[in-house]
N, C-alpha and C positions, 0 to 999 in steps of 0.2 A: 504494500500500500504506500502511495506517495505521501510524503510528509509536507505539510504546508509551511511556507516561510513566513515568519512573523515580521511585518514591516519594521524597519529600524526608524525610531523616532529621534528627531533632533529638536532642541528648544531654541527658539529665536525670538528675542524681544518679548519673553514671557509666554509665547505661544508654541504649541507643539506642531511639528510638521513631519511629513514622511519623506525621508531621504530618497532622492531620486525622482520624486513626484513634484515637490515644490522646491524652489531654489531661493534661499534667503536674499541673495543679491537682487533677484527680480522682484521679490515682494517689497523690498526696500524702495524700489523705484516707483512703486504705486503711490506712495505718499506725496511725491513731488510732481505728479502728473499735472499738466495744465488742462483744465476742464473747459468745456463749452457749455453754454446754457442748455443746449439740447441733449447733453449726455444724461443717460439714465442707468442707474445701478439697481438691480433687484437684489435685495439682501435677505438671506434666510439662514437659519440653522438647517442642516440636512433633513430631508424628509418632511419639509414644511410647505411644499407647493412650488418649488423652484421651477420645475419643468412645466407646471401649469401656467405660471406667469410668463415663462418664455413663450409659450403658445399664444397667450393673450397679447403680448407685445407685438409679436409677428403678425397676428391677425389684425390688430389695430393699425399697424404700419401699412398693411396692404388694403386697409379699409374694408376688410372682410372678403376681399377678392383672392381666393385661394390660387387662381391661375397666375397671379403676379409673383407669388412665392415659388411656384413651380417653374416660372420663367428664369428665376435666379439659378435654379438647379441646372437648367439646360445650358447656361453659359459658364457653369462652374467646371473646373478641371477634375472635380471629384465625381464619381458615379452618382452619388446621392448626397445632398446636403441635409444634415439633421438640424433640429432646432438648436442643439448646442454648438453647431458651427456658425449659425446666424446670430445667436445671442450667447457668446462664449463666456467662460469663466475668466475674469480678469487676472486671477492668480495662477492660471495655467501656464505651462512652459511656453515661452515665446509670445504670450498674449499681450504683454505690455507694449512691445514693439508694434504688434498688429494694431493695438488701440491707438497709438500715436499716429499711425499712417492711415487709419480708417476715415472714411467720409462721414459726415453727419447725416442723420443722428446716430450716435454710437450707443448701442444698448448692450449692457453686460450684466452678468449675474455674479454673485460672490457669496462665500460663506465667511469672509473675513470679519474680524472684530473692527470696531469703529476706529481705533487708534492706528490701524494699518492702512486705512483708506486715504484717498487724496485729501490733503489739508484744505484744498479750495472748496470742499463741500461746506466747510464752516463759514465760508464767505458767500454761501448760497449760490454757488455755481454748480450746475448740474442738479439732478433730482435723484431721490432715493425712494424706492418702494420697498418697505419692509413687510414681509409676510411671516407672521407668527402662527404657531399651531399648538394645540394643547399638548403638553409634554408627555402625558401618559400614552397617547397615540403615537407620538414620535418614537418613544422608547420601543414600542412593539414593531413599528415599521423599520426602525434602524436595526433592530435585532435580525429581521429577515434580510435586510440589505447587507449586513455583515456576512451572512451565510452565502450571499450571491456573489459579492465582489471579491475577486481574487486578491486584490491589494489589501484586503482587510483580514484581520485575525478572526477565524471562525469561532464564534462563542461556544464554550463547552456546554452551556445550558442557559435557559432563559433566566433562571435565578441568578446565575453569575453575572449575566449581562445587566440585569436589573441593578445589582449592587454597584457595578461599575458606572452605569449611567447616572445614578442618583448622586454619586460623589464626583461626577465629571471626569471619569477615567475611561471614557470611550474615545476612539479616534477613527478617522477615516482619511482617505486620500484627499478629501475636500474640506475637512474640518480643521480649523485653527483654534486651539484653546481647549476644546473638549467639553466644557460645561455648557449645557443649554441655558442655565440660569445666568451665567456670566455673559453669554452671547446676547440674550434679550436685553439684559440690563445695560450692556455696553451701548446698544443703539437707542433704546427707549429713553435713556437719560439725556440724549442729545437731540431728541425729536423736535425741540423748539429752536435748536441752533442751526438746523439745516432744512432744506426744502424736502420734507418727507411726507409720504402717504403711508400710514400704518394700517395694514389689513390683517385679517386672520384667515387661515385655511377654512375654518368653520363658516365664516361669512361667504366664502366662495361656494361652499356646498349648499348653504342655506338660500342664497340669492345671488347667483352668478350674474344675472342681468344688472343688478345694482353695482356689483363690484366692477364689472366691465365699464359701466357708465362713469363711475367715480374715477377709474383709472384713466379713461379717455379725457375727462375734464381736467384731471391733474396734469396730464401731458399736453393739454391744449390741442388734442386731436379733434378735428371737425368732421364728424360722421353723421350721416342721415340715420333715421331710426332703422331703416332696412339694413344699412351697413352694420349698425350695432347689433342687430338681431343675427346677422351672419357671423359676426365675431363670436357672439355667445354660442351659437350652434357649433362652430368649429372648436370651441374651447370647453365643451362639456367633457366630463371625465370619460363618458362612454365613447364619444367620437375620438378623443385623443388616444384611447386605448387601441383603436383600430388604425390610427394614423402612424405609418412607419417612420415619419420624420419626428414624431413627438413621443412615441412609446419606448424609445431606446432599445428596441429589440434587434436593431441592426448593429448595435455596439459590438465590438470585437469579442468573440467568445473566449479569448484569452483573458479579458478583463472581467467579464460577467459570465457566471455559470448559469445559463438560461434554464437549465434543468432544475435549478433550485427554486424557480418561480419567475414571475413577471416583475419587471421594474415598476410598472404601475400595478399595484396589487389590489387594493379594495377601494380606496378613495372615500372612506366613510368616517363617521364620528363614533367613538366609543368602542372600538375593537379591543381596547385595553381590558375591557370587562371579560373578554374571552381568555385572558392570559394572567392577569393579576390575581393573586390571592387577596382575601380580605385584609390580611396583615400587611401585605405589600402596598395596597391602596391606602391604608391608614398611615403607613410610614411615609409614603410619597406625599400625601396631603400635609403632613406635619412639616416636611422639608420645604414644600412649596410655600406654605404659609410663612415660614421663617425667612426664606430667601427673598420672597416677593412682597414683603410687608410694606416696603416703601415705594413699590412700583404698581400702580393701579391698572394692571393688565388683566382683563377678564376673558374667560374662554367658555365655550360650550363643551361639555364633557360627555354628553350622551345624545345620540341622534334623536331620541324621544323628546328632548328639550325643544326641538324645532318642528315636531310633527303635529 
């Protein structure tokens, strides 16, 4: 039986990174980037709706015209452009240089903490869309994600992963810092200092139409109602799951073990109830209350709360 290689972690400016995946000298360059007013960064902790918002941004940019996105594919040197090619991670290898050379509007996603992002954000240059998700559901989704992605250490058990998550000891190829609590607080504490739209994953499930409209207004996108309706239709979880550009099922099999499940798994609220014990839920609630006592961020924890 083949043995899995545990990723080697390095610490840089108080944040953990995976050696060979992220390069500290490139991450350092992000802070000094010159921004344009039209720049947009979608910021998330992993498994919080990153690829969902990638899809919404692309659909808004094309005014709901899916053919215009496909036309970009036809002129690309790649066989197929995926959403992560069109709205890339700013912290990815070589992405800083691509960002500098890119035409406006430049749309990127990131899992970075606030202090590692461009300083010009604090001068209200560029925009930030932060998407938060209830951390109990993130924990479950992240557990299955660790089992799929070859760059991550496969959890020995859900109980072990629970313990690591609750103390911020999980890591991934895309996570800097590890702690969900620190990530949310890092950005929420600066929400009034930068041009930010704060959304939740649960809002996207509850009322996608309103989220798309608010996002369009935040970006200054001028769409007709029919165009907005088209954006919403293209961005439903059900349709994204069938969209090869959005569902990540074309990602290299050396990176993702597709036999372990689908990248887009359930897209629901409250799946944590199928995994947490009563004791684990109570322990999590206690930690959440302590960590977030000074940060008034509220979540929907059960799909029945919106039914």
